[in-house]
C-alpha positions in Angstrom: 1.9 -5.7 19.9 4.1 -5.3 16.6 0.8 -4.9 14.6 -0.1 -2.0 16.7 3.2 -0.5 16.3 3.0 -1.0 12.5 -0.4 0.5 12.4 0.6 3.6 14.2 3.8 4.0 12.1 1.9 3.4 8.9 -0.7 6.1 9.8 1.9 8.5 10.9 3.3 8.1 7.4 0.3 7.9 5.2 -2.3 10.2 6.7 -0.2 13.4 6.0 0.1 12.1 2.4 -3.6 11.8 1.8 -3.9 15.4 0.5 -1.5 14.5 -2.3 -3.7 11.5 -3.4 -5.7 13.3 -6.1 -6.0 12.6 -9.9 -5.0 16.3 -10.5 -1.6 15.4 -8.9 0.5 13.6 -11.5 3.0 12.4 -8.9 0.4 10.7 -6.5 1.4 7.2 -7.3 5.1 8.0 -6.6 4.0 9.7 -3.3 1.8 6.7 -2.2 4.5 4.3 -3.4 7.2 5.8 -1.2 4.8 6.1 1.7 3.7 2.5 1.6 6.7 0.4 0.4 8.4 -0.2 3.7 5.1 -1.6 5.1 4.5 -3.7 1.9 8.0 -5.1 2.4 7.2 -6.2 5.9 4.3 -8.1 4.7 5.6 -9.3 1.2 9.5 -10.0 1.4 9.4 -11.4 -2.1 8.1 -9.0 -5.0 7.4 -6.0 -2.7 8.2 -3.6 -5.6 5.6 -5.4 -7.8 3.1 -5.6 -5.0 3.6 -1.9 -4.3 3.1 -1.2 -8.1 -0.3 -3.2 -8.0 -1.4 -1.2 -4.9 -0.6 2.2 -6.4 -2.6 1.3 -9.6 -5.8 0.8 -7.6 -8.5 3.5 -8.1 -7.9 6.6 -6.0 -10.8 6.1 -3.8 -9.4 2.6 -2.8 -5.9 4.1 -2.2 -7.3 6.7 0.0 -9.3 3.9 1.9 -6.4 1.8 2.6 -4.1 4.8 3.4 -6.5 5.6 6.3 -7.0 2.0 7.6 -4.0 -0.3 8.4 -6.4 -3.4 8.5 -7.6 -2.5 4.9 -4.0 -2.0 3.8 -3.1 -5.5 5.2 -6.0 -7.0 3.4 -5.1 -5.4 0.1 -1.5 -6.5 0.5 -2.7 -10.0 1.1 -4.8 -9.9 -2.2 -1.9 -8.4 -4.1 0.3 -11.3 -2.7 -2.2 -13.9 -3.9 -2.4 -12.3 -7.3 1.5 -12.2 -7.6 1.6 -15.9 -6.4 -1.0 -17.0 -9.0 1.0 -15.2 -11.8 4.2 -17.0 -10.7 2.4 -20.4 -11.0 0.9 -19.7 -14.3 
């Protein structure tokens, strides 16, 4: 049930922002970051700012993809978390 609630809330926040995710918009990374940070923090308690930074640096098509699909977003966050965990170990 919480996953369904998070998914609904996530899409309520991110879908309206899709129009702003465009290489012609110099502020798109800030807009995406503000939109996803709370949800990243739910999934990555430690290093959520760095995880968000990695997610907003992905290519625009990938950002648009995860902003439209919560399951893809969760997978990208998981991958980001693994990258951050590896960088701490090294």
